[in-house]
C-alpha positions, 0 to 999 in steps of 0.5 A: 013093684021094685026088685028086692036084692035079697030076692035075687040074691036068694034065688042066685044061691039056689040056681046054678044058672039065672037069667038077668036083664039089666041096663047099664048105667053107663051105657043105658043098654040092655044086658042079658046074662046068666049068673049064679052065687051057688056054692060061692061064699061071698058075703052080701048085704040083703040091703045092698043097692049093687050085687055081686054074681058070677057070670057063668058065661064069661067067667067072671065077677059082674056087678049088677044095681039092683034098681037096673034089673027089669027081669030075672028067672032062676030054676032051682037045680033040683027042678032040672034034675042037677 
């Protein structure tokens, strides 16, 4: 079962910190980062092959090909008391 852009986007919109593990298209290295779209209003298609998310640690936008995502974990802020 493949990861769908809509599922990742929904998680990014409700969580301030989502851990995403993905492979680089250029180097084939595995990267792990922490991303969000919470309080960041950018239009993205739920059917897109690539998503754009705010890199919390490096404070920059990152584009990620959905097909390269191997794992993503987000916990709603309310559950963390945030």
